[in-house]
C-alpha positions as CSV (number, residue, x, y, z in Angstrom):
1,M,21.5,11.4,-12.9
2,R,21.1,3.6,-4.5
3,W,20.7,1.2,-2.6
4,L,18.8,-0.6,0.2
5,V,18.5,-4.0,1.8
6,G,15.5,-6.0,0.7
7,V,12.3,-6.2,2.8
8,A,10.3,-9.4,2.8
9,L,6.9,-8.7,1.1
10,L,4.3,-10.9,-0.2
11,L,4.0,-11.3,-4.0
12,G,0.4,-10.7,-5.1
13,A,-1.2,-12.7,-7.9
14,W,-0.8,-10.8,-11.2
15,P,-2.3,-11.6,-14.6
16,A,0.3,-13.6,-16.5
17,Q,0.2,-11.4,-19.6
18,A,1.0,-8.1,-17.7
19,R,4.6,-7.4,-17.2
20,W,4.5,-3.7,-16.0
21,L,3.5,-3.0,-12.5
22,E,2.6,0.4,-11.0
23,A,3.0,1.6,-7.4
24,E,1.5,4.9,-6.4
25,T,2.5,6.6,-3.2
26,P,2.0,10.1,-1.8
27,H,4.8,11.6,-3.9
28,F,5.6,9.2,-6.7
29,I,4.2,6.9,-9.4
30,V,6.7,4.1,-9.9
31,Y,6.6,1.6,-12.8
32,S,8.6,-1.5,-13.0
33,D,9.0,-4.5,-15.3
34,G,10.5,-6.5,-12.5
35,T,9.0,-8.1,-9.4
36,E,6.4,-6.7,-7.1
37,P,8.6,-6.9,-3.9
38,R,11.4,-5.0,-5.5
39,L,8.9,-2.3,-6.8
40,R,7.5,-1.9,-3.3
41,E,10.9,-1.8,-1.8
42,F,12.1,1.0,-4.1
43,A,8.8,3.0,-3.8
44,L,9.2,2.9,-0.1
45,L,12.8,4.0,-0.4
46,L,11.7,7.0,-2.5
47,E,9.2,8.0,0.1
48,D,11.8,7.8,2.9
49,Y,14.2,9.8,0.7
50,D,11.6,12.5,0.3
51,A,11.1,12.5,4.0
52,L,14.8,12.8,4.6
53,L,15.0,15.8,2.3
54,R,12.2,17.5,4.1
55,V,13.8,16.9,7.5
56,L,17.2,18.2,6.3
57,T,15.8,21.3,4.6
58,G,13.1,22.0,7.2
59,T,10.4,21.8,4.4
60,R,6.9,22.0,5.7
61,T,5.3,23.0,2.4
62,E,2.5,20.7,1.4
63,A,3.4,18.1,-1.2
64,S,2.9,19.1,-4.9
65,P,-0.1,17.4,-6.5
66,T,2.2,16.6,-9.4
67,K,3.8,13.3,-8.6
68,L,7.1,12.3,-10.2
69,R,6.9,9.3,-12.4
70,V,9.8,6.8,-12.0
71,Y,10.4,4.0,-14.5
72,L,12.5,1.0,-13.3
73,V,13.7,-0.9,-16.5
74,R,15.9,-3.8,-17.2
75,G,18.6,-2.2,-19.5
76,P,19.8,0.8,-21.6
77,A,17.6,-0.3,-24.6
78,A,14.5,0.6,-22.6
79,I,15.9,4.0,-21.7
80,R,16.6,4.5,-25.5
81,E,12.8,4.2,-26.0
82,V,12.6,7.7,-24.4
83,R,15.9,9.3,-25.4
84,S,18.9,8.6,-27.7
85,V,21.5,7.8,-25.0
86,A,24.7,5.9,-24.8
87,N,24.8,2.2,-23.9
88,T,26.6,3.2,-20.6
89,T,23.6,5.3,-19.5
90,A,22.3,4.0,-16.2
91,G,19.5,6.6,-15.7
92,L,17.8,9.6,-17.1
93,Y,15.6,12.5,-15.9
94,V,13.3,14.4,-18.3
95,A,11.3,17.6,-17.5
96,A,8.9,18.5,-20.3
97,P,5.5,20.2,-20.6
98,G,4.0,16.8,-21.1
99,G,5.4,15.4,-17.9
100,T,8.4,15.0,-15.6
101,A,9.9,11.6,-15.2
102,A,13.0,9.6,-14.2
103,F,14.2,6.4,-15.7
104,A,16.6,3.9,-14.1
105,I,18.1,0.5,-14.8
106,R,17.1,-1.7,-11.9
107,R,19.8,-2.9,-9.6
108,D,18.6,-6.4,-10.1
109,S,19.4,-6.2,-13.8
110,G,23.1,-6.8,-13.4
111,G,24.3,-3.5,-14.9
112,E,28.1,-2.7,-14.9
113,F,28.1,1.0,-14.1
114,G,30.1,3.1,-11.7
115,I,27.0,4.8,-10.6
116,E,23.8,2.7,-10.5
117,G,20.6,3.7,-12.3
118,E,18.7,4.0,-9.0
119,D,21.4,6.3,-7.7
120,V,20.6,8.5,-10.7
121,V,17.0,8.7,-9.6
122,L,18.1,9.9,-6.1
123,H,20.5,12.4,-7.5
124,E,17.9,13.8,-9.9
125,Y,15.2,13.8,-7.2
126,A,17.3,16.0,-5.1
127,H,17.4,18.5,-8.0
128,H,13.7,17.9,-8.5
129,F,13.0,18.6,-4.9
130,M,15.2,21.7,-4.7
131,T,13.5,23.2,-7.7
132,Q,10.1,22.3,-6.5
133,Y,10.3,23.9,-3.1
134,Y,13.3,26.2,-3.3
135,P,13.6,27.7,-6.8
136,F,16.6,30.0,-6.9
137,G,19.6,30.8,-9.1
138,Y,22.1,28.6,-7.3
139,P,25.7,28.2,-8.5
140,A,26.4,25.0,-10.4
141,W,28.7,23.6,-7.7
142,Y,26.1,23.8,-5.0
143,V,23.3,22.4,-7.3
144,E,25.3,19.4,-8.2
145,G,27.1,19.0,-4.8
146,F,23.7,19.1,-3.0
147,A,22.5,16.2,-5.2
148,E,25.7,14.3,-4.8
149,Y,25.7,14.7,-1.0
150,L,22.1,13.5,-0.8
151,M,22.4,10.6,-3.3
152,T,25.0,8.9,-1.1
153,A,22.3,8.2,1.6
154,E,22.5,4.5,2.5
155,F,19.3,2.6,3.4
156,T,18.8,-0.5,5.5
157,P,15.5,-1.9,6.6
158,T,15.5,0.3,9.8
159,R,18.1,3.0,9.3
160,I,19.3,5.7,6.9
161,Q,23.0,6.8,7.0
162,L,23.8,10.3,5.4
163,G,27.3,11.6,4.9
164,R,29.2,8.4,4.5
165,F,32.3,8.6,2.3
166,S,31.5,8.1,-1.3
167,P,33.8,5.5,-2.8
168,N,33.2,6.7,-6.4
169,R,33.8,10.4,-5.6
170,G,36.5,9.6,-3.1
171,A,38.6,7.8,-5.6
172,W,38.6,10.8,-7.9
173,L,39.6,13.1,-5.0
174,T,42.4,10.9,-3.8
175,E,43.8,9.7,-7.1
176,G,42.9,12.4,-9.7
177,S,44.0,16.0,-10.4
178,W,41.8,18.6,-8.8
179,I,40.3,21.3,-10.9
180,P,41.2,24.9,-9.9
181,A,39.1,26.5,-7.3
182,D,37.7,29.2,-9.6
183,A,36.7,26.5,-12.1
184,L,34.8,24.6,-9.3
185,L,33.1,27.7,-7.9
186,T,32.2,29.6,-11.1
187,K,31.8,27.2,-14.0
188,R,29.1,24.6,-15.1
189,P,30.0,21.0,-15.8
190,G,29.3,21.6,-19.5
191,E,32.2,24.1,-19.6
192,L,34.7,21.5,-18.6
193,R,36.2,18.6,-20.5
194,G,37.2,15.0,-20.0
195,D,38.1,14.0,-16.4
196,Q,37.4,17.5,-15.3
197,V,33.7,16.8,-15.3
198,A,34.0,13.8,-12.9
199,M,36.4,15.9,-10.7
200,F,33.9,18.7,-10.7
201,Y,31.2,16.4,-9.2
202,A,33.6,15.0,-6.7
203,Q,34.7,18.4,-5.5
204,A,31.2,19.7,-5.4
205,W,30.2,16.6,-3.3
206,L,33.1,17.3,-0.9
207,A,32.3,21.1,-0.7
208,V,28.6,20.4,0.2
209,H,29.6,17.6,2.6
210,Y,32.1,20.1,4.3
211,I,29.6,22.9,4.5
212,N,26.9,20.7,6.0
213,R,29.1,19.1,8.6
214,T,31.3,22.1,9.7
215,P,29.9,24.5,12.3
216,G,29.1,28.0,10.9
217,K,29.5,27.0,7.2
218,L,25.7,26.7,6.5
219,A,25.2,30.2,7.8
220,A,28.0,31.4,5.5
221,L,26.4,29.6,2.6
222,R,23.0,31.3,3.2
223,A,24.8,34.7,3.3
224,Y,26.6,33.9,0.1
225,L,23.5,32.8,-1.8
226,T,21.6,35.9,-0.5
227,A,24.3,38.1,-1.7
228,I,24.7,36.7,-5.2
229,G,20.9,36.6,-5.5
230,K,21.0,40.4,-5.1
231,G,23.6,40.7,-7.8
232,A,26.8,40.9,-5.8
233,P,30.1,39.9,-7.6
234,T,30.6,36.1,-7.1
235,E,34.1,36.1,-5.5
236,A,33.6,39.2,-3.4
237,A,30.4,37.8,-2.0
238,F,32.2,34.5,-1.3
239,I,34.9,36.2,0.6
240,Q,32.5,38.3,2.6
241,A,30.4,35.2,3.5
242,F,33.1,32.5,4.1
243,G,36.0,34.7,5.3
244,T,38.3,33.3,2.6
245,D,38.8,33.5,-1.1
246,F,38.3,30.6,-3.6
247,T,41.9,29.3,-3.2
248,G,41.6,29.4,0.6
249,F,38.4,27.4,0.4
250,Q,40.1,24.8,-1.8
251,R,42.8,24.4,0.8
252,E,40.1,23.9,3.5
253,L,38.6,21.2,1.4
254,R,41.9,19.4,0.9
255,R,42.5,19.4,4.7
256,Y,38.9,18.2,5.3
257,V,39.1,15.2,2.9
258,G,42.3,14.1,4.6
259,G,40.7,14.2,8.0
260,R,37.9,12.3,9.7
261,M,34.6,12.8,7.9
262,T,31.4,12.3,10.0
263,Y,28.0,11.1,9.0
264,T,24.5,11.0,10.6
265,A,22.2,8.1,11.1
266,F,18.4,8.3,11.1
267,D,15.6,5.8,11.8
268,R,13.7,4.9,8.6
269,F,10.6,7.1,8.6
270,A,8.5,4.4,6.9
271,A,9.2,2.0,9.8
272,K,7.3,4.4,12.1
273,A,4.6,5.6,9.7
274,P,4.4,3.5,6.5
275,P,3.1,5.6,3.6
276,T,0.1,4.6,1.7
277,M,0.9,2.5,-1.4
278,A,-1.4,1.2,-4.1
279,V,0.1,-1.4,-6.5
280,R,-1.6,-2.6,-9.6
281,A,-0.8,-4.6,-12.8
282,L,-1.1,-2.4,-15.9
283,P,-3.0,-3.8,-18.9
284,A,-1.2,-6.1,-21.3
285,A,-1.1,-3.2,-23.8
286,A,1.4,-1.4,-21.5
287,D,4.0,-4.1,-22.3
288,E,4.4,-2.5,-25.7
289,L,3.1,1.0,-25.2
290,L,4.1,2.3,-21.7
291,L,7.6,3.5,-22.7
292,P,6.4,4.9,-26.1
293,L,3.8,6.9,-24.0
294,A,6.6,8.1,-21.8
295,N,8.4,9.3,-25.0
296,L,5.3,11.1,-26.2
297,R,5.0,12.9,-22.9
298,A,8.7,13.8,-23.0
299,G,8.6,15.1,-26.6
300,V,9.3,13.0,-29.7
301,G,12.3,14.3,-31.8
302,S,11.8,14.8,-35.5
303,E,14.1,11.9,-36.3
304,W,11.9,9.6,-34.2
305,R,8.5,10.7,-35.4
306,E,8.0,8.2,-38.3
307,K,9.3,5.2,-36.2
308,R,7.3,6.1,-33.1
309,L,4.1,6.6,-35.0
310,T,4.5,3.3,-36.9
311,Q,5.3,1.5,-33.6
312,V,2.3,2.9,-31.7
313,R,-0.2,2.3,-34.6
314,A,1.0,-1.3,-34.9
315,A,0.8,-2.0,-31.2
316,A,-2.6,-0.4,-30.7
317,A,-3.9,-2.6,-33.6
318,R,-2.9,-5.6,-31.6
319,F,-5.2,-4.5,-28.7
320,P,-8.5,-3.4,-30.3
321,G,-10.8,-1.7,-27.9
322,D,-8.2,-1.5,-25.1
323,A,-8.6,1.9,-23.5
324,F,-4.9,2.2,-22.5
325,A,-3.8,1.4,-26.1
326,E,-6.4,3.9,-27.6
327,R,-5.3,6.7,-25.3
328,V,-1.6,6.3,-26.4
329,L,-2.8,6.1,-30.1
330,A,-4.9,9.2,-29.7
331,L,-2.0,11.1,-28.2
332,A,0.5,9.9,-30.8
333,E,-1.8,10.8,-33.7
334,A,-2.5,14.3,-32.2
335,Q,1.2,15.1,-31.7
336,I,3.0,13.5,-34.6
337,G,0.4,11.8,-36.8
338,D,-3.1,12.4,-38.3
339,P,-5.1,14.8,-36.2
340,A,-8.4,13.6,-37.7
341,A,-7.5,10.0,-36.7
342,A,-6.6,11.3,-33.2
343,I,-10.1,13.0,-32.9
344,A,-11.8,9.7,-34.1
345,V,-10.0,7.7,-31.5
346,A,-10.6,10.3,-28.7
347,D,-14.3,10.4,-29.6
348,R,-14.6,6.6,-29.2
349,L,-13.0,6.9,-25.7
350,L,-15.3,9.8,-24.8
351,L,-18.4,7.8,-25.7
352,R,-17.4,5.3,-23.0
353,D,-16.4,8.0,-20.5
354,A,-17.3,11.6,-21.2
355,V,-14.7,12.8,-18.6
356,D,-11.7,10.9,-19.8
357,A,-9.2,13.6,-19.3
358,E,-6.5,12.0,-21.5
359,A,-9.0,11.7,-24.3
360,L,-10.0,15.3,-23.9
361,L,-6.4,16.4,-23.9
362,A,-5.6,14.4,-27.0
363,K,-8.6,15.7,-28.9
364,A,-7.8,19.3,-27.9
365,T,-4.2,18.8,-29.0
366,A,-5.4,17.4,-32.4
367,L,-7.7,20.4,-32.9
368,M,-4.8,22.8,-32.2
369,A,-2.7,20.9,-34.8
370,Q,-5.6,21.3,-37.3
371,A,-5.8,25.0,-36.5
372,R,-2.1,25.4,-37.2
373,D,-2.5,23.9,-40.7
374,A,-5.9,25.5,-41.4
375,P,-5.9,27.4,-44.7
376,G,-8.5,29.9,-43.5
377,D,-10.0,31.0,-40.3
378,D,-8.7,28.9,-37.4
379,R,-10.8,30.5,-34.7
380,P,-13.6,27.9,-34.6
381,L,-11.0,25.1,-34.2
382,L,-9.2,27.0,-31.4
383,A,-12.5,27.7,-29.7
384,Q,-13.4,23.9,-29.7
385,A,-9.9,23.1,-28.4
386,R,-10.3,25.7,-25.6
387,Q,-13.6,24.2,-24.5
388,L,-12.0,20.7,-24.4
389,F,-9.1,21.9,-22.3
390,V,-11.6,23.5,-19.8
391,R,-13.5,20.2,-19.7
392,A,-10.2,18.2,-19.2
393,N,-9.2,20.6,-16.3
394,K,-12.6,20.0,-14.6
395,A,-12.1,16.3,-14.9
396,A,-8.5,16.3,-13.7
397,P,-7.5,19.6,-12.0
398,N,-3.9,20.6,-11.6
399,Q,-2.6,18.6,-14.6
400,V,0.3,20.5,-16.1
401,P,-0.2,19.4,-19.8
402,I,-3.8,20.5,-19.6
403,L,-3.0,23.9,-18.1
404,F,-0.1,24.4,-20.5
405,G,-2.3,23.5,-23.5
406,Y,-5.1,25.8,-22.4
407,A,-2.6,28.7,-22.1
408,Q,-1.2,27.9,-25.5
409,V,-4.6,27.9,-27.2
410,Q,-5.5,31.1,-25.5
411,L,-2.3,32.8,-26.7
412,A,-3.0,31.5,-30.2
413,S,-6.4,33.1,-30.1
414,A,-5.8,36.5,-28.6
415,P,-3.2,38.7,-26.9
416,P,-2.2,37.5,-23.5
417,N,-4.3,38.6,-20.5
418,R,-4.2,38.2,-16.8
419,N,-6.1,34.9,-16.9
420,V,-3.5,33.3,-19.2
421,L,-0.7,34.5,-16.8
422,D,-2.5,33.0,-13.8
423,V,-2.9,29.7,-15.6
424,L,0.8,29.7,-16.6
425,L,1.8,30.7,-13.0
426,L,-0.1,27.7,-11.7
427,A,1.5,25.4,-14.3
428,R,4.9,26.7,-13.3
429,Q,4.2,26.3,-9.6
430,L,3.2,22.7,-10.3
431,A,6.2,22.0,-12.5
432,P,9.0,24.5,-11.9
433,Q,11.5,22.0,-13.3
434,V,10.1,22.5,-16.9
435,A,12.1,25.3,-18.5
436,E,9.7,25.7,-21.4
437,I,6.8,26.6,-19.0
438,G,9.0,29.1,-17.1
439,L,10.2,30.8,-20.3
440,L,6.7,31.2,-21.6
441,T,5.3,32.4,-18.3
442,A,8.1,35.0,-18.0
443,H,7.3,36.2,-21.5
444,V,3.6,36.6,-20.7
445,A,4.6,38.4,-17.4
446,M,6.7,40.8,-19.4
447,R,3.8,41.4,-21.8
448,Q,1.7,42.3,-18.7
449,G,4.4,44.6,-17.4
450,D,5.4,42.3,-14.5
451,F,9.2,42.5,-15.2
452,D,10.3,41.7,-11.7
453,V,8.1,38.5,-11.7
454,A,9.6,37.6,-15.0
455,E,13.2,37.9,-13.7
456,K,12.4,35.8,-10.6
457,L,10.9,33.1,-12.9
458,L,13.9,33.1,-15.2
459,R,16.8,33.0,-12.7
460,P,16.5,29.2,-11.9
461,I,16.5,28.5,-15.6
462,A,19.5,30.7,-16.3
463,F,21.6,29.1,-13.6
464,D,20.6,25.5,-14.5
465,P,24.0,23.7,-14.7
466,H,22.6,21.7,-17.6
467,G,20.3,24.3,-19.1
468,G,22.1,24.7,-22.4
469,E,20.4,26.9,-25.0
470,L,17.4,27.4,-22.7
471,A,19.7,28.7,-19.9
472,A,21.3,31.1,-22.4
473,A,17.9,32.2,-23.6
474,A,16.8,32.9,-20.0
475,T,19.9,35.0,-19.4
476,R,19.1,37.1,-22.4
477,M,15.4,37.5,-21.2
478,I,16.7,38.5,-17.8
479,D,18.7,41.3,-19.4
480,A,15.6,42.4,-21.3
481,A,13.5,42.3,-18.2
482,R,16.0,44.5,-16.4
483,A,15.8,46.9,-19.3
484,R,12.0,46.8,-19.1
485,Q,11.7,45.3,-22.6
486,V,9.6,42.4,-23.7
487,A,11.7,39.4,-24.9
488,E,10.4,36.6,-27.0
489,T,10.7,33.0,-25.9
490,P,13.0,30.7,-27.9
491,A,11.5,27.8,-29.9
492,S,11.3,24.7,-27.8
493,P,14.2,22.4,-28.6
494,N,13.2,19.2,-30.4
495,P,14.7,16.3,-28.4
């Protein structure tokens, strides 16, 4: 939750006051408070990593218009601007209706971690990619093993090596106590304790390495996944597909790790066809407000609301008239502050640019907050919010927060209809990683009588190894869908 050799790149001339740089490529928007060469280097690596995933999985689907935001930061304190995490946290991935993003401590920051922050990004992007293009109810060992196998890809300026022995996971396998086969193949990491969790990841990496590099095993895996997807009992489906039971498979893994493990080398894709990349310096206000903005998009927990609002208000006051600062302030006031103040700031922005999508989103969000607190008829406020969401969508099509907000205001105004379901299905297609969107879409599908569609939407959430309460809720909703009953969605957790 990596690494490459540096490439010589020219450092552009950046304004002295701007620390944050942004690099936009076909699949990513990468931010860094480090140097431009290192930013370009890692953005290029991410594009090559995406290309590697596409080659290995045979993916020809067009890239999603929703680009993953990646933040390269200098230490754990920066990551704690987004989530309350331990000092040893090297990286973080967040999927929320307001946006999906990854955060990592830069390799040049001198961290002392067993797994580097940039490794976390590659691990999580493997999950992100799998969910984006191949949503399915995968068993936890395969979800995590797939990401572990891919994250060990090693990059040089001209080559990529995949399948090399992982020193971190290898040490666990050779020196630690293996967890039982049934624990590996049926449990989630959250159901294990202590060293068992690290061993789960090590054995999952080994299992996927073995399956990918042993003739006939990938076909067995596909047969197994197809069978459990149709509801077959887990171990019976495994025996039928792999020709051995869980314990026998574990013995195969022990023999495999003691033998000669192979790897594959590829030419760097970018060396042949460099992807487009636009790098720019963010305004000086981003120095104080970029990470708080990321926190607002990810969801601000109740214990953070007062601190975050005070921080954003004070920082925005230091940059009067700055559009970046005012957009962050408008969003903060709309979400956790004074909706009337949010509307005033958004209106100032819209006087300058009538199609400022972020200002339209903030104003619509503020109107919805006012509608929730309205003592009387809230319909005029909801109607205004709906019109603003429509304008925002025209200004910036295929933006998940706008689509999700439009669906929410429609559901607050009237019973769900086919139009709302179609909007939610589009939002879910653009961001299948966001459980809250999938749960609400499934609920509306049930209300429309589309129970089979609902179950299909819910399965990836129910099988998410780290899904927690939302995974449990999805499981309950699947039971209701099979019984042809409408299930309510759970309240979104407050991170």
